PANU-388548 format. One record per residue (C-alpha): z, y, x; residue in one letter. Coordinates in steps of 0.1 Angstrom, whole numbers, plus 5000, padded with zeros to 4 digits. Last residue first. Example, Ala and Ser with C-alpha at 12.3 -4.5 7.8 and 13.67 -1.06 7.14 Angstrom:
<pts>
507149895137s;507849555123a;
</pts>
This chain:
<pts>
916587093224g;913886843234p;910486873217p;909986613189i;907486353200e;904686293175v;904685933162q;901285763159v;899285553135n;895785443145v;892485433127q;888885333133a;885585333113l;886585453079l;883585553057q;883685903042l;881586003011g;883485762989k;886585972992p;889385883017l;892685812999r;895286002979a;893486332989m;895086672993e;893286863020v;895687003045g;896187373049p;895287503084y;896487873087p;899587803065p;900088043036g;899188413031l;902688483020r;903988373053r;901388593070l;902688903052l;906288823060e;905588773096d;903689103099q;906389323084n;904389653082l;903989913108s;900790033091k;898489973122e;900389653131h;900189523096a;896389603094y;895789423127k;897789113117e;895889113083l;892489123101a;893488833123l;894888643094r;891588693075g;889488573104n;891688253106a;891388193069n;887588243071q;887487983098a;889787753078t;887487783048i;884287713068k;885887403085r;886887273051y;883387323038y;881987143068e;884186843062v;883286823025l;879586873032a;879686593057s;881286363031g;878586443005l;875686383030e;877186063042n;880186063066a;881385833093r;885085833098v;887585833127i;891185833116s;894485953132i;897585883111t;900586103118h;904286063120p;905986403118e;906186653147y;903986923133s;900687113140g;898486843155i;895186943171n;892586683182i;890386673213q;887486443220t;886386153241s;883885873240w;883185553261t;880185333263g;879285403299d;876585653288e;879185903276k;879786003240a;881486333231t;883186303197l;883086633177a;885886893177h;887087083146s;889386823131q;889386743094p;893086763083w;894286533055w;897386553033r;898086233012s;900686093036g;900386283069i;896786293081s;894486343110t;890686333106l;888086283133v;884386303124f;881186113128v;877986243111d;876986433142a;876286113160g;878385833175p;876585623202p;876385253195n;878885003208l;881685253212y;884885313232t;887885533230g;889485863236a;891686133220l;893086423241p;895986603223y;896486963215r;899487103197g;900187383222n;899887153252s;903587093261r;904587033224h;901886773220t;903486453232t;902386113217i;904585823206t;902385513203q;902285293171g;898585213174d;897185303208t;896485663218p;894085643235n;891985333230t;890385423196i;887485183189v;884085263174i;881784973169g;878985203157l;877884933132t;874684723134q;876084583166q;878984413147e;876584253122r;874484113151i;877583983169f;878883803137g;875483643131d;875083533167n;874383163162l;872283243131s;870183493151r;869683233178i;868582963153e;866183213137r;864683283172a;863982913176l;861882903144e;860183233153p;858883123187p;860683253218f;859383583231l;857183643262e;857583873292v;855683883325e;857484063353i;855684353370g;858384623370r;857184783338s;857284453321q;860984393330l;861984743320e;860084723287w;861784403277l;865184543286g;864484863268k;863384693236g;866784703220t;869284793247v;871285103237g;870785023200q;872584693205n;870684443184p;869384273216d;865884143211l;865683773204i;864983463224g;863383613255i;861083423279f;861083573313v;858283533339k;857783523377k;861283593390v;861683843418g;865483813421a;865584193423r;863884213390c;866083953373l;869284123387l;867984463375e;867184343340t;870584173339c;872684483346c;874684483379n;872784763395l;873584983365p;877384963371d;879085103340s;876584903320r;874985003287v;871985223299f;871685003330g;869884743309t;870784413292c;868584113292p;867184033257e;869083743243l;868383363243t;867283363280t;864583143294y;863783243330v;860583123348v;860583063385a;857883083411r;859283383429s;862783223424l;861982923445q;863183083478g;866583133462r;867282763468d;870782703454h;870382863420v;873782883402s;873983263407g;870683313388l;872183133358a;875483313359n;873783653362k;871483563333e;874283443311a;876383763315h;879583773334d;882883833316d;885183563328d;887583733353g;889183933326q;888383793292e;884883843277g;884383473271t;881583433296g;877883413287r;875983103296h;874482953328g;871582753342s;869782713375g;867082503391i;865682333360v;862582133368v;859682113343d;857682403359n;860182593380v;863182663358a;865982913353v;867882853321i;869983113302a;872483093273g;873883363252v;876683383225r;877183753221p;880383963227i;881484233203r;882183953178n;885383873197s;886883643223t;883483473230p;883483093232q;879983003245c;878882643243r;876282713216e;874582953241a;874082663265l;872382463238g;870182763230i;869182763267a;868382393265e;866182463234k;864282723253m;863782483282h;862282223259q;860082483243i;858782593277d;857982233286t;856082183254d;853982493260i;854682863252a;851783093253m;
</pts>
């Protein structure tokens, strides 16, 4: 149970969180205090997120402790649940691991991390490795949630970002038979309700490949582009209606592909003009005519690209 000294250290940690100046809502405002009884032996807050200033509050606080021999008697007060190896490219650099290796006695946590890759896992990891864990009282937790309102709202989304290609980039597809590798990052893993669409004006093409999410917070997939016009690449999240629309398109194009194969075989057997028959059948992947995305599809990320025209 928290006592007056604990409450004072919690408020000091919140004060440190208030000093954070994150570069975006993807980065929380976090403060951490390391104390032995009423004496603070270490403190730190979250970096801005810029290169060279991206360390977490717990790492900075532990790093400021001069006498490491005191850590076995120390209590840590952190305003946000310590991160786990699930969301770090280097699991040994996550905050739960650093706290466990430091051998601290107890950790007070302000609020659980809204990141779905962390929520509850940091608390469980600390407890499972013999560290006592307790939460800040509700009134202080409300202060922390208010301080991190933008971060919490951001974490409630998937946080999908397209990193390759970048907006305005010229991409090359004529050397790969129209295929192009798409990649990006996420905050929360995309599920089966997330799709990629390409478009030219009011014509849209749902892509056949799903996003493959990796544990390091990156995703990748492959798209197919059939012309050399400027394209828009969109990632959308679909409700039941939107998912049905995408799956119906995929069903129609699959039937179209099977029909073209059967027609090619028939034309060959009858010595008919195969090209003329296929031309009359129409394009293998007709675009869906939509002035804008329907209500069943929520836009998550989008980039505009120019497709390079092959030389000659």
